PDB file with one MODEL, atoms N, CA, C and O in Angstrom:
MODEL        1
ATOM      1  N   MET A   1      -7.124  11.333   2.076  1.00  0.00           N
ATOM      2  CA  MET A   1      -5.955  10.863   1.469  1.00  0.00           C
ATOM      3  C   MET A   1      -6.040  11.435  -0.009  1.00  0.00           C
ATOM      4  O   MET A   1      -7.049  11.299  -0.701  1.00  0.00           O
ATOM      5  N   THR A   2      -4.946  12.053  -0.407  1.00  0.00           N
ATOM      6  CA  THR A   2      -5.055  12.606  -1.771  1.00  0.00           C
ATOM      7  C   THR A   2      -3.765  11.965  -2.547  1.00  0.00           C
ATOM      8  O   THR A   2      -2.620  12.064  -2.107  1.00  0.00           O
ATOM      9  N   LEU A   3      -4.075  11.360  -3.643  1.00  0.00           N
ATOM     10  CA  LEU A   3      -3.043  10.729  -4.479  1.00  0.00           C
ATOM     11  C   LEU A   3      -3.094  11.346  -5.943  1.00  0.00           C
ATOM     12  O   LEU A   3      -4.143  11.834  -6.363  1.00  0.00           O
ATOM     13  N   THR A   4      -2.019  11.316  -6.654  1.00  0.00           N
ATOM     14  CA  THR A   4      -2.027  11.891  -8.098  1.00  0.00           C
ATOM     15  C   THR A   4      -2.788  10.981  -8.862  1.00  0.00           C
ATOM     16  O   THR A   4      -2.655   9.759  -8.793  1.00  0.00           O
ATOM     17  N   ARG A   5      -3.710  11.669  -9.703  1.00  0.00           N
ATOM     18  CA  ARG A   5      -4.630  10.896 -10.612  1.00  0.00           C
ATOM     19  C   ARG A   5      -3.756  10.288 -11.721  1.00  0.00           C
ATOM     20  O   ARG A   5      -2.833  10.934 -12.216  1.00  0.00           O
ATOM     21  N   GLY A   6      -4.044   9.100 -12.084  1.00  0.00           N
ATOM     22  CA  GLY A   6      -3.470   8.406 -13.286  1.00  0.00           C
ATOM     23  C   GLY A   6      -2.068   7.699 -12.894  1.00  0.00           C
ATOM     24  O   GLY A   6      -1.438   7.049 -13.729  1.00  0.00           O
ATOM     25  N   ARG A   7      -1.657   7.861 -11.650  1.00  0.00           N
ATOM     26  CA  ARG A   7      -0.406   7.295 -11.172  1.00  0.00           C
ATOM     27  C   ARG A   7      -0.682   5.880 -10.489  1.00  0.00           C
ATOM     28  O   ARG A   7      -1.725   5.682  -9.867  1.00  0.00           O
ATOM     29  N   ARG A   8       0.258   4.954 -10.628  1.00  0.00           N
ATOM     30  CA  ARG A   8      -0.014   3.676 -10.005  1.00  0.00           C
ATOM     31  C   ARG A   8       0.573   3.611  -8.541  1.00  0.00           C
ATOM     32  O   ARG A   8       1.657   4.137  -8.286  1.00  0.00           O
ATOM     33  N   TYR A   9      -0.120   2.999  -7.656  1.00  0.00           N
ATOM     34  CA  TYR A   9       0.329   2.966  -6.184  1.00  0.00           C
ATOM     35  C   TYR A   9       0.138   1.517  -5.789  1.00  0.00           C
ATOM     36  O   TYR A   9      -0.681   0.764  -6.316  1.00  0.00           O
ATOM     37  N   CYS A  10       0.980   1.193  -4.803  1.00  0.00           N
ATOM     38  CA  CYS A  10       0.923  -0.162  -4.041  1.00  0.00           C
ATOM     39  C   CYS A  10       1.028   0.176  -2.672  1.00  0.00           C
ATOM     40  O   CYS A  10       1.772   1.076  -2.281  1.00  0.00           O
ATOM     41  N   ALA A  11       0.165  -0.653  -1.768  1.00  0.00           N
ATOM     42  CA  ALA A  11       0.131  -0.362  -0.313  1.00  0.00           C
ATOM     43  C   ALA A  11       0.815  -1.625   0.271  1.00  0.00           C
ATOM     44  O   ALA A  11       0.773  -2.712  -0.305  1.00  0.00           O
ATOM     45  N   SER A  12       1.427  -1.421   1.413  1.00  0.00           N
ATOM     46  CA  SER A  12       2.064  -2.553   2.224  1.00  0.00           C
ATOM     47  C   SER A  12       2.043  -2.308   3.650  1.00  0.00           C
ATOM     48  O   SER A  12       1.717  -1.205   4.089  1.00  0.00           O
ATOM     49  N   ARG A  13       2.375  -3.280   4.404  1.00  0.00           N
ATOM     50  CA  ARG A  13       2.490  -3.114   5.864  1.00  0.00           C
ATOM     51  C   ARG A  13       3.674  -3.918   6.255  1.00  0.00           C
ATOM     52  O   ARG A  13       4.089  -4.793   5.495  1.00  0.00           O
ATOM     53  N   PRO A  14       4.290  -3.653   7.492  1.00  0.00           N
ATOM     54  CA  PRO A  14       5.318  -4.463   8.050  1.00  0.00           C
ATOM     55  C   PRO A  14       4.858  -5.887   8.313  1.00  0.00           C
ATOM     56  O   PRO A  14       3.678  -6.121   8.572  1.00  0.00           O
ATOM     57  N   ILE A  15       5.805  -6.868   8.247  1.00  0.00           N
ATOM     58  CA  ILE A  15       5.674  -8.220   8.507  1.00  0.00           C
ATOM     59  C   ILE A  15       5.173  -8.359   9.841  1.00  0.00           C
ATOM     60  O   ILE A  15       5.590  -7.566  10.685  1.00  0.00           O
ATOM     61  N   ALA A  16       4.296  -9.294  10.185  1.00  0.00           N
ATOM     62  CA  ALA A  16       3.867  -9.556  11.505  1.00  0.00           C
ATOM     63  C   ALA A  16       5.006 -10.224  12.282  1.00  0.00           C
ATOM     64  O   ALA A  16       5.731 -11.074  11.765  1.00  0.00           O
ATOM     65  N   GLU A  17       5.133  -9.802  13.549  1.00  0.00           N
ATOM     66  CA  GLU A  17       6.068 -10.440  14.413  1.00  0.00           C
ATOM     67  C   GLU A  17       5.519 -10.546  15.760  1.00  0.00           C
ATOM     68  O   GLU A  17       4.554  -9.845  16.065  1.00  0.00           O
ATOM     69  N   ARG A  18       6.040 -11.356  16.597  1.00  0.00           N
ATOM     70  CA  ARG A  18       5.610 -11.549  17.927  1.00  0.00           C
ATOM     71  C   ARG A  18       5.665 -10.157  18.643  1.00  0.00           C
ATOM     72  O   ARG A  18       6.624  -9.388  18.577  1.00  0.00           O
ATOM     73  N   GLY A  19       4.457  -9.930  19.365  1.00  0.00           N
ATOM     74  CA  GLY A  19       4.407  -8.701  20.149  1.00  0.00           C
ATOM     75  C   GLY A  19       3.944  -7.427  19.360  1.00  0.00           C
ATOM     76  O   GLY A  19       3.761  -6.371  19.966  1.00  0.00           O
ATOM     77  N   ARG A  20       3.769  -7.521  18.103  1.00  0.00           N
ATOM     78  CA  ARG A  20       3.411  -6.433  17.390  1.00  0.00           C
ATOM     79  C   ARG A  20       1.842  -6.308  17.256  1.00  0.00           C
ATOM     80  O   ARG A  20       1.175  -7.240  16.807  1.00  0.00           O
ATOM     81  N   TRP A  21       1.316  -5.180  17.643  1.00  0.00           N
ATOM     82  CA  TRP A  21      -0.091  -5.086  17.665  1.00  0.00           C
ATOM     83  C   TRP A  21      -0.750  -4.106  16.627  1.00  0.00           C
ATOM     84  O   TRP A  21      -1.911  -4.179  16.225  1.00  0.00           O
ATOM     85  N   HIS A  22       0.221  -3.150  16.253  1.00  0.00           N
ATOM     86  CA  HIS A  22      -0.302  -2.052  15.235  1.00  0.00           C
ATOM     87  C   HIS A  22       0.549  -2.131  13.989  1.00  0.00           C
ATOM     88  O   HIS A  22       1.776  -2.207  14.059  1.00  0.00           O
ATOM     89  N   PHE A  23      -0.119  -2.112  12.839  1.00  0.00           N
ATOM     90  CA  PHE A  23       0.578  -2.074  11.607  1.00  0.00           C
ATOM     91  C   PHE A  23       0.199  -0.919  10.789  1.00  0.00           C
ATOM     92  O   PHE A  23      -0.931  -0.776  10.321  1.00  0.00           O
ATOM     93  N   PRO A  24       1.233  -0.047  10.616  1.00  0.00           N
ATOM     94  CA  PRO A  24       0.979   1.109   9.667  1.00  0.00           C
ATOM     95  C   PRO A  24       0.970   0.703   8.248  1.00  0.00           C
ATOM     96  O   PRO A  24       1.694  -0.214   7.859  1.00  0.00           O
ATOM     97  N   ILE A  25       0.179   1.348   7.460  1.00  0.00           N
ATOM     98  CA  ILE A  25       0.110   1.117   6.035  1.00  0.00           C
ATOM     99  C   ILE A  25       0.969   2.133   5.294  1.00  0.00           C
ATOM    100  O   ILE A  25       0.835   3.330   5.548  1.00  0.00           O
ATOM    101  N   PHE A  26       1.856   1.701   4.376  1.00  0.00           N
ATOM    102  CA  PHE A  26       2.673   2.563   3.565  1.00  0.00           C
ATOM    103  C   PHE A  26       2.090   2.514   2.114  1.00  0.00           C
ATOM    104  O   PHE A  26       1.910   1.426   1.567  1.00  0.00           O
ATOM    105  N   ILE A  27       1.817   3.607   1.539  1.00  0.00           N
ATOM    106  CA  ILE A  27       1.351   3.698   0.088  1.00  0.00           C
ATOM    107  C   ILE A  27       2.503   4.341  -0.575  1.00  0.00           C
ATOM    108  O   ILE A  27       2.972   5.431  -0.244  1.00  0.00           O
ATOM    109  N   ARG A  28       2.983   3.488  -1.665  1.00  0.00           N
ATOM    110  CA  ARG A  28       4.110   4.009  -2.366  1.00  0.00           C
ATOM    111  C   ARG A  28       3.777   4.034  -3.871  1.00  0.00           C
ATOM    112  O   ARG A  28       3.080   3.135  -4.341  1.00  0.00           O
ATOM    113  N   ALA A  29       4.254   5.043  -4.651  1.00  0.00           N
ATOM    114  CA  ALA A  29       4.040   5.247  -5.932  1.00  0.00           C
ATOM    115  C   ALA A  29       4.969   4.174  -6.724  1.00  0.00           C
ATOM    116  O   ALA A  29       6.096   3.903  -6.308  1.00  0.00           O
ATOM    117  N   LEU A  30       4.431   3.589  -7.878  1.00  0.00           N
ATOM    118  CA  LEU A  30       5.072   2.705  -8.689  1.00  0.00           C
ATOM    119  C   LEU A  30       5.785   3.631  -9.893  1.00  0.00           C
ATOM    120  O   LEU A  30       5.259   4.651 -10.339  1.00  0.00           O
ATOM    121  N   THR A  31       7.030   3.115 -10.325  1.00  0.00           N
ATOM    122  CA  THR A  31       7.636   3.755 -11.445  1.00  0.00           C
ATOM    123  C   THR A  31       6.695   3.948 -12.558  1.00  0.00           C
ATOM    124  O   THR A  31       5.675   3.262 -12.632  1.00  0.00           O
ATOM    125  N   GLY A  32       7.007   4.907 -13.483  1.00  0.00           N
ATOM    126  CA  GLY A  32       6.162   5.195 -14.631  1.00  0.00           C
ATOM    127  C   GLY A  32       5.659   4.023 -15.400  1.00  0.00           C
ATOM    128  O   GLY A  32       4.514   3.991 -15.850  1.00  0.00           O
ATOM    129  N   ASP A  33       6.594   2.978 -15.559  1.00  0.00           N
ATOM    130  CA  ASP A  33       6.254   1.885 -16.387  1.00  0.00           C
ATOM    131  C   ASP A  33       5.696   0.724 -15.508  1.00  0.00           C
ATOM    132  O   ASP A  33       5.426  -0.373 -15.998  1.00  0.00           O
ATOM    133  N   GLY A  34       5.539   1.009 -14.223  1.00  0.00           N
ATOM    134  CA  GLY A  34       4.985   0.069 -13.197  1.00  0.00           C
ATOM    135  C   GLY A  34       6.001  -1.115 -12.791  1.00  0.00           C
ATOM    136  O   GLY A  34       5.618  -2.070 -12.116  1.00  0.00           O
ATOM    137  N   SER A  35       7.211  -0.992 -13.214  1.00  0.00           N
ATOM    138  CA  SER A  35       8.133  -2.145 -13.047  1.00  0.00           C
ATOM    139  C   SER A  35       8.790  -2.155 -11.543  1.00  0.00           C
ATOM    140  O   SER A  35       9.378  -3.142 -11.101  1.00  0.00           O
ATOM    141  N   GLY A  36       8.640  -1.091 -10.908  1.00  0.00           N
ATOM    142  CA  GLY A  36       9.244  -0.982  -9.512  1.00  0.00           C
ATOM    143  C   GLY A  36       8.495   0.025  -8.518  1.00  0.00           C
ATOM    144  O   GLY A  36       7.684   0.876  -8.883  1.00  0.00           O
ATOM    145  N   ILE A  37       8.870  -0.198  -7.302  1.00  0.00           N
ATOM    146  CA  ILE A  37       8.183   0.721  -6.318  1.00  0.00           C
ATOM    147  C   ILE A  37       9.146   1.741  -5.872  1.00  0.00           C
ATOM    148  O   ILE A  37      10.285   1.392  -5.559  1.00  0.00           O
ATOM    149  N   LEU A  38       8.787   2.951  -5.817  1.00  0.00           N
ATOM    150  CA  LEU A  38       9.568   4.110  -5.383  1.00  0.00           C
ATOM    151  C   LEU A  38       9.720   3.927  -3.858  1.00  0.00           C
ATOM    152  O   LEU A  38       8.786   3.489  -3.187  1.00  0.00           O
ATOM    153  N   ALA A  39      10.895   4.265  -3.326  1.00  0.00           N
ATOM    154  CA  ALA A  39      11.268   3.952  -1.880  1.00  0.00           C
ATOM    155  C   ALA A  39      10.421   4.712  -0.871  1.00  0.00           C
ATOM    156  O   ALA A  39       9.909   4.110   0.073  1.00  0.00           O
ATOM    157  N   ASN A  40      10.271   5.940  -1.034  1.00  0.00           N
ATOM    158  CA  ASN A  40       9.575   6.683   0.053  1.00  0.00           C
ATOM    159  C   ASN A  40       8.117   6.637  -0.059  1.00  0.00           C
ATOM    160  O   ASN A  40       7.591   6.901  -1.141  1.00  0.00           O
ATOM    161  N   PRO A  41       7.384   6.309   1.019  1.00  0.00           N
ATOM    162  CA  PRO A  41       5.922   6.275   1.026  1.00  0.00           C
ATOM    163  C   PRO A  41       5.413   7.734   0.677  1.00  0.00           C
ATOM    164  O   PRO A  41       6.007   8.729   1.092  1.00  0.00           O
ATOM    165  N   VAL A  42       4.334   7.798  -0.071  1.00  0.00           N
ATOM    166  CA  VAL A  42       3.691   9.122  -0.315  1.00  0.00           C
ATOM    167  C   VAL A  42       2.586   9.349   0.734  1.00  0.00           C
ATOM    168  O   VAL A  42       2.210  10.490   1.003  1.00  0.00           O
ATOM    169  N   VAL A  43       2.078   8.278   1.312  1.00  0.00           N
ATOM    170  CA  VAL A  43       1.149   8.343   2.439  1.00  0.00           C
ATOM    171  C   VAL A  43       1.547   7.245   3.433  1.00  0.00           C
ATOM    172  O   VAL A  43       1.938   6.146   3.038  1.00  0.00           O
ATOM    173  N   THR A  44       1.441   7.556   4.704  1.00  0.00           N
ATOM    174  CA  THR A  44       1.545   6.491   5.705  1.00  0.00           C
ATOM    175  C   THR A  44       0.290   6.664   6.658  1.00  0.00           C
ATOM    176  O   THR A  44       0.065   7.674   7.326  1.00  0.00           O
ATOM    177  N   LEU A  45      -0.498   5.513   6.617  1.00  0.00           N
ATOM    178  CA  LEU A  45      -1.662   5.621   7.520  1.00  0.00           C
ATOM    179  C   LEU A  45      -1.166   5.122   8.947  1.00  0.00           C
ATOM    180  O   LEU A  45      -0.215   4.345   9.022  1.00  0.00           O
ATOM    181  N   PRO A  46      -1.815   5.573  10.052  1.00  0.00           N
ATOM    182  CA  PRO A  46      -1.479   5.154  11.288  1.00  0.00           C
ATOM    183  C   PRO A  46      -1.685   3.677  11.548  1.00  0.00           C
ATOM    184  O   PRO A  46      -2.413   3.041  10.786  1.00  0.00           O
ATOM    185  N   GLY A  47      -1.105   3.105  12.550  1.00  0.00           N
ATOM    186  CA  GLY A  47      -1.221   1.702  12.787  1.00  0.00           C
ATOM    187  C   GLY A  47      -2.612   1.195  12.926  1.00  0.00           C
ATOM    188  O   GLY A  47      -3.437   1.729  13.668  1.00  0.00           O
ATOM    189  N   LEU A  48      -2.847   0.148  12.190  1.00  0.00           N
ATOM    190  CA  LEU A  48      -4.139  -0.586  12.287  1.00  0.00           C
ATOM    191  C   LEU A  48      -3.934  -1.892  12.893  1.00  0.00           C
ATOM    192  O   LEU A  48      -2.788  -2.321  13.023  1.00  0.00           O
ATOM    193  N   SER A  49      -4.978  -2.583  13.289  1.00  0.00           N
ATOM    194  CA  SER A  49      -4.815  -4.073  13.738  1.00  0.00           C
ATOM    195  C   SER A  49      -4.445  -4.876  12.595  1.00  0.00           C
ATOM    196  O   SER A  49      -4.597  -4.466  11.445  1.00  0.00           O
ATOM    197  N   TYR A  50      -3.952  -6.034  12.884  1.00  0.00           N
ATOM    198  CA  TYR A  50      -3.593  -6.956  11.771  1.00  0.00           C
ATOM    199  C   TYR A  50      -4.652  -7.168  10.803  1.00  0.00           C
ATOM    200  O   TYR A  50      -4.436  -6.993   9.604  1.00  0.00           O
ATOM    201  N   ASP A  51      -5.844  -7.553  11.267  1.00  0.00           N
ATOM    202  CA  ASP A  51      -7.005  -7.719  10.474  1.00  0.00           C
ATOM    203  C   ASP A  51      -7.379  -6.591   9.624  1.00  0.00           C
ATOM    204  O   ASP A  51      -7.562  -6.719   8.413  1.00  0.00           O
ATOM    205  N   GLU A  52      -7.502  -5.392  10.308  1.00  0.00           N
ATOM    206  CA  GLU A  52      -7.780  -4.157   9.578  1.00  0.00           C
ATOM    207  C   GLU A  52      -6.704  -3.834   8.478  1.00  0.00           C
ATOM    208  O   GLU A  52      -7.079  -3.443   7.372  1.00  0.00           O
ATOM    209  N   ALA A  53      -5.436  -3.987   8.756  1.00  0.00           N
ATOM    210  CA  ALA A  53      -4.392  -3.795   7.822  1.00  0.00           C
ATOM    211  C   ALA A  53      -4.551  -4.686   6.624  1.00  0.00           C
ATOM    212  O   ALA A  53      -4.403  -4.240   5.486  1.00  0.00           O
ATOM    213  N   ASN A  54      -4.843  -5.899   6.859  1.00  0.00           N
ATOM    214  CA  ASN A  54      -4.924  -6.957   5.804  1.00  0.00           C
ATOM    215  C   ASN A  54      -6.223  -6.560   4.968  1.00  0.00           C
ATOM    216  O   ASN A  54      -6.172  -6.616   3.739  1.00  0.00           O
ATOM    217  N   ALA A  55      -7.238  -6.210   5.540  1.00  0.00           N
ATOM    218  CA  ALA A  55      -8.401  -5.870   4.793  1.00  0.00           C
ATOM    219  C   ALA A  55      -8.208  -4.660   3.949  1.00  0.00           C
ATOM    220  O   ALA A  55      -8.686  -4.642   2.815  1.00  0.00           O
ATOM    221  N   PHE A  56      -7.532  -3.634   4.425  1.00  0.00           N
ATOM    222  CA  PHE A  56      -7.223  -2.468   3.626  1.00  0.00           C
ATOM    223  C   PHE A  56      -6.248  -2.886   2.379  1.00  0.00           C
ATOM    224  O   PHE A  56      -6.409  -2.420   1.251  1.00  0.00           O
ATOM    225  N   LEU A  57      -5.357  -3.693   2.670  1.00  0.00           N
ATOM    226  CA  LEU A  57      -4.383  -4.078   1.650  1.00  0.00           C
ATOM    227  C   LEU A  57      -5.146  -4.764   0.530  1.00  0.00           C
ATOM    228  O   LEU A  57      -4.961  -4.397  -0.630  1.00  0.00           O
ATOM    229  N   MET A  58      -6.003  -5.751   0.824  1.00  0.00           N
ATOM    230  CA  MET A  58      -6.803  -6.513  -0.016  1.00  0.00           C
ATOM    231  C   MET A  58      -7.703  -5.670  -0.951  1.00  0.00           C
ATOM    232  O   MET A  58      -7.885  -6.031  -2.113  1.00  0.00           O
ATOM    233  N   GLU A  59      -8.314  -4.457  -0.407  1.00  0.00           N
ATOM    234  CA  GLU A  59      -9.130  -3.590  -1.054  1.00  0.00           C
ATOM    235  C   GLU A  59      -8.285  -2.713  -1.966  1.00  0.00           C
ATOM    236  O   GLU A  59      -8.656  -2.481  -3.116  1.00  0.00           O
ATOM    237  N   PHE A  60      -7.086  -2.193  -1.439  1.00  0.00           N
ATOM    238  CA  PHE A  60      -6.300  -1.201  -2.118  1.00  0.00           C
ATOM    239  C   PHE A  60      -5.564  -1.857  -3.296  1.00  0.00           C
ATOM    240  O   PHE A  60      -5.625  -1.328  -4.406  1.00  0.00           O
ATOM    241  N   ASN A  61      -4.873  -2.987  -3.099  1.00  0.00           N
ATOM    242  CA  ASN A  61      -4.118  -3.666  -3.977  1.00  0.00           C
ATOM    243  C   ASN A  61      -4.952  -4.697  -4.748  1.00  0.00           C
ATOM    244  O   ASN A  61      -4.767  -5.903  -4.584  1.00  0.00           O
ATOM    245  N   ASN A  62      -5.856  -4.216  -5.576  1.00  0.00           N
ATOM    246  CA  ASN A  62      -6.832  -5.070  -6.140  1.00  0.00           C
ATOM    247  C   ASN A  62      -6.689  -5.341  -7.627  1.00  0.00           C
ATOM    248  O   ASN A  62      -7.657  -5.743  -8.273  1.00  0.00           O
ATOM    249  N   GLY A  63      -5.503  -5.131  -8.185  1.00  0.00           N
ATOM    250  CA  GLY A  63      -5.117  -5.360  -9.533  1.00  0.00           C
ATOM    251  C   GLY A  63      -5.035  -7.029  -9.826  1.00  0.00           C
ATOM    252  O   GLY A  63      -5.156  -7.864  -8.929  1.00  0.00           O
ATOM    253  N   LYS A  64      -4.832  -7.316 -11.094  1.00  0.00           N
ATOM    254  CA  LYS A  64      -4.726  -8.794 -11.458  1.00  0.00           C
ATOM    255  C   LYS A  64      -3.765  -9.413 -10.577  1.00  0.00           C
ATOM    256  O   LYS A  64      -4.015 -10.488 -10.032  1.00  0.00           O
ATOM    257  N   ILE A  65      -2.637  -8.769 -10.401  1.00  0.00           N
ATOM    258  CA  ILE A  65      -1.669  -9.266  -9.383  1.00  0.00           C
ATOM    259  C   ILE A  65      -1.356  -8.180  -8.275  1.00  0.00           C
ATOM    260  O   ILE A  65      -1.451  -7.001  -8.613  1.00  0.00           O
ATOM    261  N   SER A  66      -1.019  -8.463  -7.080  1.00  0.00           N
ATOM    262  CA  SER A  66      -0.912  -7.379  -6.094  1.00  0.00           C
ATOM    263  C   SER A  66       0.012  -6.290  -6.521  1.00  0.00           C
ATOM    264  O   SER A  66      -0.300  -5.133  -6.237  1.00  0.00           O
ATOM    265  N   PHE A  67       1.100  -6.527  -7.163  1.00  0.00           N
ATOM    266  CA  PHE A  67       2.148  -5.608  -7.395  1.00  0.00           C
ATOM    267  C   PHE A  67       1.906  -4.807  -8.684  1.00  0.00           C
ATOM    268  O   PHE A  67       2.694  -3.926  -9.028  1.00  0.00           O
ATOM    269  N   GLU A  68       0.802  -5.122  -9.399  1.00  0.00           N
ATOM    270  CA  GLU A  68       0.380  -4.453 -10.640  1.00  0.00           C
ATOM    271  C   GLU A  68       0.138  -2.878 -10.263  1.00  0.00           C
ATOM    272  O   GLU A  68       0.366  -1.961 -11.052  1.00  0.00           O
ATOM    273  N   GLY A  69      -0.328  -2.719  -9.015  1.00  0.00           N
ATOM    274  CA  GLY A  69      -0.674  -1.407  -8.524  1.00  0.00           C
ATOM    275  C   GLY A  69      -2.104  -0.933  -8.932  1.00  0.00           C
ATOM    276  O   GLY A  69      -2.715  -1.352  -9.914  1.00  0.00           O
ATOM    277  N   ARG A  70      -2.522  -0.066  -8.105  1.00  0.00           N
ATOM    278  CA  ARG A  70      -3.815   0.464  -8.403  1.00  0.00           C
ATOM    279  C   ARG A  70      -3.694   1.893  -9.142  1.00  0.00           C
ATOM    280  O   ARG A  70      -2.892   2.735  -8.738  1.00  0.00           O
ATOM    281  N   VAL A  71      -4.430   2.088 -10.111  1.00  0.00           N
ATOM    282  CA  VAL A  71      -4.370   3.361 -10.789  1.00  0.00           C
ATOM    283  C   VAL A  71      -5.356   4.279 -10.190  1.00  0.00           C
ATOM    284  O   VAL A  71      -6.559   4.036 -10.291  1.00  0.00           O
ATOM    285  N   TRP A  72      -4.904   5.342  -9.561  1.00  0.00           N
ATOM    286  CA  TRP A  72      -5.763   6.270  -8.681  1.00  0.00           C
ATOM    287  C   TRP A  72      -6.592   7.097  -9.705  1.00  0.00           C
ATOM    288  O   TRP A  72      -6.074   7.681 -10.656  1.00  0.00           O
ATOM    289  N   ARG A  73      -7.841   7.097  -9.447  1.00  0.00           N
ATOM    290  CA  ARG A  73      -8.807   7.908 -10.454  1.00  0.00           C
ATOM    291  C   ARG A  73      -9.456   8.953  -9.695  1.00  0.00           C
ATOM    292  O   ARG A  73     -10.249   9.715 -10.247  1.00  0.00           O
TER     293      ARG A  73
ENDMDL
END
């Protein structure tokens, strides 16, 4: 996965619903000031299990608050 250095990103997955077994991860860039999420994902990871997706999100979105975004280095 290649992301632009110095840019903020936030990862998300679809909400869990009955019968859903795979959860893709969407990585989206945040606006320059970090106040919003840009609509289109820059990376989509294939469907993971519920637990795998949650573990990835906890590692990737590791700022003071989840939507602060990770600065890719």
